[in-house]
C-alpha positions as CSV (number, residue, x, y, z in Angstrom):
1,M,-15.7,0.1,-20.6
2,T,-16.7,2.2,-17.6
3,I,-18.1,0.2,-14.9
4,E,-18.1,1.8,-11.6
5,P,-16.1,-0.5,-9.3
6,P,-16.8,-1.2,-5.9
7,A,-14.4,-0.2,-3.0
8,L,-11.7,-2.7,-3.1
9,D,-9.5,-4.8,-1.1
10,T,-5.8,-3.5,-1.3
11,R,-4.3,-6.7,-0.2
12,G,-2.3,-8.9,-2.6
13,P,-3.4,-12.4,-4.0
14,L,-5.3,-14.5,-1.4
15,G,-5.6,-11.5,0.8
16,R,-2.0,-11.3,2.2
17,P,-0.3,-8.2,2.0
18,E,2.4,-8.0,-1.0
19,E,6.0,-6.9,-0.6
20,G,8.8,-6.5,-3.0
21,P,9.5,-4.5,-6.2
22,S,6.2,-5.2,-7.7
23,S,3.9,-4.7,-4.7
24,R,0.8,-2.6,-4.7
25,P,0.4,0.3,-2.2
26,P,-2.7,0.6,-0.3
27,A,-5.2,3.1,-1.4
28,G,-8.9,4.5,-1.0
29,P,-11.7,3.3,-2.7
30,P,-11.9,4.6,-6.1
31,A,-14.3,7.5,-7.0
32,G,-15.7,6.6,-10.5
33,P,-15.1,4.5,-13.5
34,P,-11.5,3.2,-13.8
35,P,-9.2,5.7,-15.9
36,D,-7.2,4.9,-18.6
37,V,-4.5,2.8,-17.1
38,W,-2.7,-0.4,-17.6
39,V,-0.6,-1.8,-14.6
40,Y,2.8,-3.3,-14.8
41,N,5.1,-4.2,-12.1
42,G,2.8,-2.4,-9.8
43,R,3.4,1.2,-11.6
44,A,0.5,2.5,-13.6
45,Y,0.9,3.3,-17.3
46,D,-1.4,5.0,-19.9
47,L,-0.9,2.7,-23.1
48,S,-3.9,4.6,-25.3
49,E,-1.6,6.0,-27.7
50,W,-0.1,3.0,-28.3
51,I,-3.1,0.9,-29.0
52,A,-3.0,1.3,-32.7
53,K,0.7,1.2,-32.9
54,H,1.3,-1.9,-31.0
55,P,3.1,-4.5,-33.5
56,G,1.3,-7.5,-32.2
57,G,-2.2,-6.0,-33.0
58,A,-4.3,-3.2,-31.3
59,F,-6.7,-5.7,-30.0
60,F,-4.1,-7.2,-27.1
61,I,-3.6,-3.6,-25.8
62,G,-7.1,-2.4,-26.2
63,R,-8.5,-5.5,-24.4
64,T,-6.0,-5.1,-21.2
65,K,-6.8,-1.9,-20.2
66,N,-7.5,-1.8,-16.5
67,R,-5.9,-5.0,-16.1
68,D,-2.4,-5.8,-14.5
69,I,-0.3,-6.7,-17.5
70,T,3.1,-7.9,-16.0
71,S,2.6,-11.5,-16.8
72,I,1.4,-11.0,-20.2
73,I,4.2,-8.8,-21.2
74,H,6.8,-11.4,-20.0
75,T,5.2,-14.4,-21.5
76,Y,4.1,-13.0,-24.9
77,H,7.2,-11.4,-25.8
78,K,10.4,-12.8,-26.8
79,N,12.5,-9.6,-25.4
80,P,10.5,-8.1,-22.5
81,E,13.0,-6.4,-21.3
82,G,12.8,-3.9,-24.9
83,I,8.9,-3.8,-23.9
84,E,10.1,-2.3,-20.4
85,R,12.1,0.5,-21.9
86,L,9.2,1.3,-24.4
87,L,6.6,1.4,-21.5
88,E,8.6,4.2,-19.7
89,R,7.5,6.7,-22.3
90,Y,3.7,6.1,-21.2
91,A,4.4,5.8,-17.6
92,L,2.1,7.8,-15.3
93,D,5.1,8.3,-12.7
94,R,2.8,6.8,-9.7
95,D,2.0,3.4,-8.2
96,A,-1.2,1.6,-9.2
97,R,-4.1,1.9,-7.1
98,P,-7.2,-0.3,-6.8
99,G,-9.1,2.1,-8.7
100,D,-6.8,1.5,-11.9
101,V,-8.2,-2.2,-12.0
102,H,-11.5,-3.3,-13.3
103,P,-13.1,-5.7,-10.5
104,K,-14.0,-8.2,-13.4
105,C,-11.1,-7.7,-15.9
106,N,-13.5,-5.6,-18.0
107,A,-15.2,-9.3,-19.0
108,P,-18.5,-10.6,-18.4
109,E,-19.1,-11.2,-14.5
110,F,-20.6,-14.8,-15.0
111,L,-17.3,-16.0,-16.2
112,F,-15.8,-15.8,-12.6
113,K,-16.6,-16.6,-8.9
114,E,-19.1,-14.2,-7.3
115,D,-16.5,-12.6,-5.1
116,F,-13.9,-12.3,-7.7
117,N,-11.7,-9.2,-7.4
118,S,-9.0,-8.4,-10.0
119,W,-6.9,-6.3,-8.0
120,R,-6.7,-8.9,-5.0
121,D,-7.1,-12.2,-7.1
122,T,-4.8,-11.5,-10.2
123,P,-1.7,-13.9,-9.3
124,R,1.9,-12.3,-9.8
125,Y,5.0,-13.9,-10.4
126,R,8.8,-13.1,-10.3
127,F,10.2,-12.4,-13.8
128,D,13.5,-10.7,-12.6
129,N,15.5,-14.1,-12.3
130,K,17.4,-14.3,-15.4
131,D,18.3,-17.7,-14.7
132,D,14.7,-19.0,-14.5
133,L,13.1,-21.7,-16.7
134,L,11.4,-19.2,-19.1
135,H,14.6,-17.0,-19.5
136,R,16.7,-20.3,-20.3
137,V,14.4,-21.7,-22.8
138,K,14.2,-18.1,-24.6
139,A,17.8,-17.9,-24.7
140,R,18.2,-21.0,-26.4
141,L,15.6,-20.6,-28.7
142,R,17.2,-17.6,-30.0
143,Q,20.0,-19.7,-31.4
144,P,20.0,-19.0,-35.3
145,Q,19.5,-23.0,-36.3
146,L,16.8,-23.3,-33.7
147,A,15.0,-20.0,-34.9
148,A,15.2,-21.0,-38.5
149,R,13.7,-24.6,-37.9
150,I,10.8,-23.0,-35.8
151,K,9.9,-20.8,-38.8
152,K,10.3,-23.8,-41.3
153,M,7.8,-25.7,-38.9
154,D,5.4,-22.6,-38.9
155,R,5.3,-22.7,-42.8
156,L,4.6,-26.6,-42.8
157,F,1.7,-26.2,-40.2
158,N,0.0,-23.5,-42.6
159,I,0.4,-26.0,-45.6
160,V,-1.4,-28.8,-43.7
161,V,-4.2,-26.5,-42.5
162,A,-4.7,-25.4,-46.1
163,G,-4.9,-29.2,-47.0
164,L,-7.3,-29.6,-44.1
165,A,-9.6,-26.4,-45.4
166,V,-10.0,-28.1,-48.8
167,A,-10.7,-31.4,-47.4
168,Y,-13.1,-30.0,-45.1
169,V,-15.0,-28.5,-48.1
170,A,-14.7,-31.7,-50.3
171,V,-16.4,-34.2,-47.4
172,Q,-19.3,-31.9,-47.4
173,A,-19.8,-31.5,-51.0
174,M,-19.5,-35.2,-51.3
175,R,-22.2,-35.9,-48.7
176,L,-24.4,-33.4,-50.3
177,A,-23.7,-34.5,-54.0
178,A,-23.0,-38.1,-53.7
179,P,-24.1,-39.5,-50.2
180,Q,-23.3,-43.1,-51.2
181,W,-19.8,-42.4,-51.3
182,M,-19.6,-40.5,-47.9
183,P,-21.9,-42.8,-45.6
184,L,-23.2,-41.2,-42.5
185,P,-20.8,-42.9,-40.3
186,L,-17.9,-42.0,-42.4
187,F,-19.2,-38.6,-42.6
188,I,-19.5,-37.9,-39.1
189,I,-16.0,-39.3,-38.2
190,A,-14.5,-37.1,-41.0
191,M,-16.4,-33.8,-39.7
192,V,-15.5,-34.4,-36.0
193,L,-11.7,-34.6,-36.9
194,L,-11.7,-31.7,-39.3
195,R,-13.6,-29.5,-37.4
196,C,-11.3,-30.3,-34.3
197,S,-8.1,-29.8,-36.6
198,L,-9.2,-26.6,-38.0
199,A,-10.4,-25.4,-34.6
200,G,-6.9,-26.2,-33.6
201,F,-5.6,-23.9,-36.4
202,G,-7.7,-21.1,-35.0
203,H,-6.4,-21.9,-31.4
204,Y,-2.9,-20.8,-32.5
205,A,-4.1,-18.2,-34.7
206,V,-5.6,-16.1,-31.7
207,H,-1.7,-16.5,-30.5
208,R,-0.3,-15.1,-33.5
209,R,0.2,-11.2,-34.2
210,Q,-3.3,-9.9,-34.9
211,K,-2.5,-8.3,-37.9
212,G,-3.4,-8.6,-41.5
213,L,-5.5,-11.9,-42.3
214,N,-4.7,-13.4,-38.8
215,R,-7.6,-11.2,-37.9
216,V,-9.8,-13.0,-40.2
217,F,-8.3,-16.4,-39.8
218,A,-8.4,-16.6,-35.6
219,N,-12.2,-17.3,-36.1
220,A,-11.4,-20.3,-37.3
221,F,-11.7,-21.1,-33.4
222,D,-15.1,-21.4,-33.7
223,I,-15.5,-23.9,-36.3
224,N,-16.4,-26.5,-33.7
225,H,-19.5,-24.8,-32.3
226,V,-18.0,-24.2,-28.8
227,A,-16.9,-20.5,-28.6
228,L,-17.2,-17.3,-30.3
229,G,-13.6,-16.5,-31.2
230,L,-14.3,-12.6,-31.1
231,V,-14.7,-12.8,-27.5
232,T,-12.8,-15.6,-26.3
233,A,-9.7,-14.7,-27.8
234,D,-9.3,-12.2,-24.9
235,G,-10.3,-14.9,-22.3
236,H,-8.2,-17.6,-23.9
237,T,-5.0,-15.6,-24.7
238,L,-5.0,-12.7,-22.1
239,L,-7.0,-14.3,-18.9
240,H,-6.2,-18.1,-19.2
241,H,-2.8,-18.6,-20.6
242,P,-0.8,-16.0,-18.2
243,H,-2.6,-16.9,-15.1
244,T,-3.3,-20.9,-15.4
245,Q,-5.3,-22.2,-12.7
246,S,-5.9,-18.9,-10.8
247,E,-9.1,-17.0,-10.1
248,V,-8.5,-15.1,-13.3
249,D,-8.5,-18.4,-15.4
250,I,-11.9,-18.4,-17.0
251,K,-11.4,-21.5,-18.7
252,K,-11.8,-23.1,-15.3
253,N,-15.4,-22.3,-15.7
254,V,-16.4,-23.9,-19.0
255,F,-18.9,-26.1,-17.1
256,T,-19.8,-23.9,-14.5
257,M,-23.3,-23.0,-15.6
258,M,-23.8,-26.6,-16.9
259,M,-23.4,-27.9,-13.5
260,R,-26.5,-26.1,-12.0
261,L,-28.4,-28.9,-14.0
262,P,-29.5,-32.3,-13.2
263,C,-26.9,-34.7,-14.3
264,L,-29.2,-36.6,-16.9
265,L,-30.4,-33.5,-18.0
266,R,-27.0,-31.9,-18.8
267,V,-26.3,-33.1,-22.2
268,P,-29.7,-32.7,-23.9
269,V,-30.0,-29.1,-22.4
270,H,-26.6,-28.0,-22.9
271,T,-27.1,-29.3,-26.9
272,I,-29.9,-27.3,-27.0
273,H,-28.2,-24.1,-25.6
274,K,-25.4,-24.6,-28.0
275,F,-28.0,-24.8,-30.9
276,G,-29.3,-21.7,-29.7
277,H,-25.9,-20.1,-29.9
278,L,-25.5,-21.2,-33.1
279,V,-28.8,-19.8,-35.0
280,T,-29.2,-16.8,-33.0
281,G,-27.0,-16.5,-30.0
282,M,-23.5,-15.8,-31.4
283,P,-25.0,-13.4,-34.2
284,I,-26.8,-11.6,-31.3
285,R,-23.3,-11.5,-29.2
286,I,-21.5,-10.2,-32.4
287,V,-23.8,-7.5,-32.9
288,D,-23.6,-6.7,-28.9
289,V,-19.8,-6.5,-29.1
290,L,-20.0,-4.2,-32.4
291,R,-22.8,-1.9,-30.3
292,I,-20.2,-1.6,-27.4
293,T,-17.2,-1.3,-29.5
294,R,-19.1,1.9,-30.9
295,K,-20.5,3.2,-27.6
296,I,-17.0,3.0,-25.7
297,G,-15.1,4.2,-29.1
298,V,-13.2,1.9,-31.4
299,T,-10.0,3.5,-30.3
300,E,-10.5,2.1,-27.0
301,V,-10.3,-1.4,-28.3
302,Y,-8.9,-1.9,-31.9
303,G,-7.0,1.7,-32.5
304,T,-9.0,2.4,-35.6
305,W,-11.9,0.8,-37.7
306,R,-9.4,-0.2,-40.0
307,N,-8.0,-2.6,-37.4
308,A,-11.6,-3.5,-36.2
309,I,-13.1,-4.4,-39.4
310,P,-11.4,-7.8,-40.3
311,H,-12.0,-9.1,-36.8
312,F,-15.5,-8.4,-37.1
313,A,-15.7,-9.4,-40.9
314,G,-13.9,-12.8,-40.1
315,S,-16.5,-13.6,-37.2
316,V,-19.6,-12.8,-39.3
317,A,-18.2,-15.0,-42.3
318,L,-17.5,-17.9,-40.1
319,R,-21.1,-17.6,-38.8
320,L,-22.5,-17.1,-42.0
321,L,-20.9,-20.5,-42.9
322,L,-22.1,-22.2,-40.0
323,I,-25.6,-21.4,-40.5
324,G,-25.4,-21.7,-44.1
325,E,-24.3,-25.4,-43.7
326,L,-27.2,-26.2,-41.3
327,V,-29.5,-24.7,-43.8
328,T,-28.1,-26.5,-46.6
329,Y,-28.3,-29.7,-45.3
330,A,-31.8,-29.0,-44.0
331,L,-32.8,-28.4,-47.5
332,A,-31.1,-31.3,-49.0
333,G,-33.2,-33.4,-46.8
334,D,-30.2,-34.4,-44.7
335,F,-30.7,-32.6,-41.7
336,L,-29.8,-35.9,-39.8
337,A,-26.3,-36.0,-40.9
338,W,-25.8,-32.2,-40.0
339,A,-27.2,-32.9,-36.5
340,T,-25.2,-35.9,-35.7
341,Q,-22.0,-34.4,-36.5
342,F,-23.0,-31.4,-34.8
343,V,-23.6,-32.9,-31.6
344,A,-20.7,-35.5,-32.0
345,T,-18.2,-32.4,-32.6
346,L,-19.6,-30.2,-29.7
347,W,-19.3,-32.5,-27.0
348,I,-15.8,-34.0,-28.1
349,S,-14.6,-30.6,-28.6
350,T,-15.9,-29.3,-25.3
351,F,-14.3,-32.1,-23.5
352,L,-10.9,-31.3,-25.5
353,I,-10.9,-27.8,-24.0
354,V,-10.7,-28.8,-20.5
355,S,-8.5,-32.2,-21.0
356,S,-5.2,-30.6,-20.7
357,H,-5.6,-29.3,-17.3
358,D,-6.8,-30.5,-13.9
359,F,-9.8,-28.1,-13.8
360,E,-12.1,-31.1,-12.5
361,E,-10.1,-31.3,-9.4
362,D,-10.3,-28.9,-6.5
363,T,-8.0,-26.0,-6.9
364,D,-7.2,-25.1,-3.2
365,E,-3.7,-26.7,-3.5
366,H,-3.0,-24.6,-6.4
367,A,-4.4,-21.1,-5.0
368,A,-2.1,-22.0,-1.9
369,D,0.9,-22.4,-4.1
370,D,0.3,-19.0,-5.5
371,A,0.8,-17.1,-2.0
372,D,4.5,-16.8,-2.7
373,P,6.3,-15.6,-5.8
374,Q,7.4,-18.4,-8.1
375,D,8.9,-19.4,-11.1
376,W,6.2,-18.8,-13.8
377,G,7.3,-21.4,-16.6
378,I,7.6,-24.0,-13.7
379,H,4.0,-23.4,-12.7
380,Q,2.9,-23.6,-16.2
381,L,4.8,-27.0,-16.6
382,T,3.0,-28.6,-13.7
383,E,-0.4,-27.3,-14.5
384,A,-0.7,-28.5,-18.1
385,Y,-0.5,-31.7,-19.7
386,D,0.4,-32.8,-23.2
387,L,-2.3,-35.0,-25.0
388,K,-2.4,-37.6,-27.4
389,V,-5.0,-39.2,-29.5
390,I,-3.3,-41.8,-31.8
391,G,0.5,-41.2,-30.4
392,N,1.9,-39.3,-33.4
393,R,2.8,-35.7,-32.0
394,Y,2.2,-34.1,-35.5
395,V,-1.3,-35.8,-36.2
396,D,-2.3,-35.6,-32.6
397,C,-1.5,-31.7,-33.0
398,F,-4.4,-31.3,-35.0
399,L,-6.7,-34.1,-33.5
400,S,-6.4,-32.5,-30.0
401,A,-7.4,-29.0,-31.5
402,G,-3.6,-28.1,-30.9
403,L,-3.1,-29.7,-27.4
404,S,-0.3,-32.2,-28.1
405,S,2.6,-30.2,-27.2
406,H,0.4,-28.2,-24.8
407,R,3.2,-27.9,-22.0
408,A,5.4,-26.0,-24.6
409,H,2.2,-24.1,-25.8
410,H,1.9,-22.7,-22.2
411,V,5.4,-21.9,-21.6
412,L,5.8,-20.2,-25.0
413,P,2.3,-19.1,-25.7
414,Y,3.6,-16.5,-28.4
415,Q,4.6,-19.2,-30.9
416,G,2.3,-19.6,-34.0
417,S,1.8,-23.3,-34.5
418,G,1.7,-26.6,-32.9
419,F,4.4,-27.7,-35.1
420,A,6.7,-24.8,-33.7
421,N,5.8,-26.3,-30.3
422,I,6.9,-29.8,-30.9
423,A,10.2,-28.3,-32.6
424,T,10.9,-26.5,-29.2
425,E,9.7,-29.5,-26.7
426,D,13.1,-31.2,-26.4
427,V,14.9,-27.7,-25.4
428,L,11.8,-27.5,-22.9
429,R,12.3,-30.8,-21.4
430,E,16.0,-30.4,-21.4
431,E,15.8,-27.3,-19.2
432,A,13.1,-28.7,-17.2
433,V,15.1,-31.7,-15.9
434,K,17.9,-29.2,-14.7
435,F,15.1,-27.7,-12.4
436,G,14.3,-31.2,-10.9
437,L,11.0,-31.5,-13.0
438,E,9.8,-34.8,-14.2
439,W,8.9,-34.8,-17.6
440,L,5.4,-36.9,-17.4
441,P,4.2,-38.7,-21.0
442,A,1.3,-37.4,-22.6
443,K,-1.9,-38.3,-21.3
444,S,-4.5,-40.3,-23.6
445,F,-7.6,-38.3,-24.5
446,V,-9.6,-41.1,-24.9
447,T,-8.6,-43.6,-22.3
448,D,-7.5,-41.3,-19.6
449,R,-8.8,-37.7,-19.7
450,L,-12.3,-38.2,-21.4
451,P,-13.6,-41.0,-18.9
452,K,-12.4,-38.7,-15.9
453,L,-14.0,-35.9,-17.1
454,A,-17.1,-37.7,-18.2
455,R,-17.5,-38.8,-14.7
456,A,-16.7,-35.4,-13.0
457,Y,-18.9,-33.3,-15.4
458,L,-21.7,-35.4,-16.5
459,L,-22.2,-38.1,-14.0
460,S,-21.7,-35.9,-10.8
461,P,-25.0,-34.5,-9.1
462,S,-25.9,-31.0,-9.7
463,R,-24.5,-28.4,-7.3
464,Q,-28.0,-27.9,-5.8
465,A,-28.3,-31.7,-5.2
466,Q,-24.8,-31.9,-3.4
467,E,-25.5,-28.9,-1.2
468,R,-28.7,-30.3,-0.2
469,Q,-27.8,-34.0,-0.1
470,W,-30.4,-34.8,-2.5
471,G,-30.7,-38.4,-4.1
472,L,-30.9,-38.8,-8.0
473,V,-34.9,-38.9,-8.2
474,R,-34.8,-35.7,-5.9
475,E,-32.4,-34.0,-8.1
476,H,-34.5,-34.7,-11.4
477,C,-37.9,-33.8,-9.6
478,S,-37.0,-30.6,-8.2
479,P,-38.9,-27.8,-10.0
480,T,-36.2,-25.3,-9.3
481,A,-34.1,-27.9,-11.3
482,W,-36.3,-27.9,-14.3
483,K,-36.9,-24.2,-14.0
484,A,-33.0,-23.7,-14.2
485,S,-32.7,-26.2,-17.2
486,V,-35.5,-24.4,-19.1
487,A,-33.4,-21.1,-18.7
488,Y,-30.5,-22.2,-19.4
489,A,-31.6,-24.0,-22.8
490,A,-33.5,-20.6,-23.8
491,S,-30.3,-18.5,-22.8
492,G,-28.5,-19.9,-25.7
493,F,-30.8,-18.3,-28.1
494,G,-29.8,-14.9,-26.8
495,G,-26.2,-15.6,-26.7
496,L,-25.9,-16.0,-22.7
497,G,-25.0,-18.8,-20.2
498,S,-21.7,-20.0,-21.5
499,V,-18.6,-19.3,-23.4
C-alpha cells in the first residue's frame, strides 16, 4: 500500500537515541510513498523477488513490507543465521531510513494509538547472544528424539481436530433433525466448546507455513465469530507475537473501541456490532481486501494469484458456512438456539483472546522496560500466561482456544500445534529456571482471568465518563454516549470498528 507518511521522528523506541549494531541513523523526512523496503537490523533490503519464493508462504513476506522484520526473522525461524545469509542477496547496501517504514505498519490506523509511529515505537531486542534463552531452547529442540516427538504431537493434534470437526457437524445436525436428543442447554455448551476448540486449531494454523491447505484451514480462526482471519493473521502473527505488550501489539486494543461505550450498553451494543460483522461486515471486508490486493498488485502481497486464491477461497467458504448456519436455523424455526450460542461463543471467545496477557493493566511499566535491549525470550515468558480450564493441558489446549501452553507458544511461535508446545514446555521451564525465572502455574480462565477481565472491560466507566468524572446516570444519559453507541453498532454492518 502506498500511503504518504508524515515526517517521522528519527529517535529509537521511547524517543531515545539508539546505539549499537542495529541502530537506525537519522534521516530527513521521506518524500513520497515508502519504497519497497524491509528493515532488518537497521539495514535496508528489497525482498520483492523473494515474496513468491518464501518457503513459509508469500503472505508473511508480502505483509511485512515497510516494517522492521528483525524480531520476526529471529523468532519465526529455527535457524535465523541461515536467513541472514540469504537476506544479503537482497541488500540495498545502505542503512534504513524513516521513510522506509510505514508509520502505521501498513495496517488500519484505528488499531493503534493516535500518535503511534512504527519507526519510533517498534521495540528492538538483542538476538546476537548465542547463550540467551531463545538460542538455548532452540538448541535443545534440535535433539533428534525431541524433534521426532514434536512431529508426532503435531500429527496427533491434527487427528483430534478432525474428530472435533466431525462433532461440530454432528451436534448441529442432531439439533436440527432431532432437537429432543440435543436440548438447548446441551447444544449451547457443545457449540461454545466446539467453536472455541476449532478456533484454537485456526490459531495454530495461522502460525504454520502458509502453503497448501494451511492457507484454507487458517480461516478456522474465524469460527468463533470474533475476527476475520484473512486480516488478523497479519496482526496476530506479525504484530502481536514478535512485539508483545509494545505499542505495535494490536491485540492490546481488542476492547479499545468498546470502551467508548457506557458500561451497561457495552454487551448489547457490541453484540449487535459483531452480528453486523457476521451478516454483512466481514463479507464487505473480504471484498475490500480483494480490491486492495488487485489495486496494489497481487505480487506485492501474495506473489501470485495461485498463492492468493486459497487464502480468499478459505475465507469466503468460512463466511458462507457461518451465514448458512444462521439462515438454516432461522428457516427451521430455531433461531433462538442459534442466537444463544452465538452470544455465548462471542463473549467467551472475546475474553479468551485477552486472558493470557495483562492487557487490562497499565503498560507504562512494560514500556519502560523496553528502553534497553533485552532478552526477547525472557520478555515473552514474563508477559504471557498459561491458561487452564479443567486442569488437563491437552484438553485445555482446545477449550482455551490454544492458550494452555501459551508461554511456550510465545517463545516458539513457529510451532504448529498446541500439543507440540506441551511437548516442549519442560525444556522451556528448565531453561527458564537457569535464568532465575520463576515458573508460575497456569491461571484459571474461569476463576481468575474471567472475573478480572469482566470488571475491567464490562463494569468500568466509559473513557468519556472517566475523563469527565461522570457518575453512572450521567454516563448513560449523555447524548454523545448514545450517538457513539448507535454509530458503533451500525459500523459492524460495514465491517468497521473492531477486529
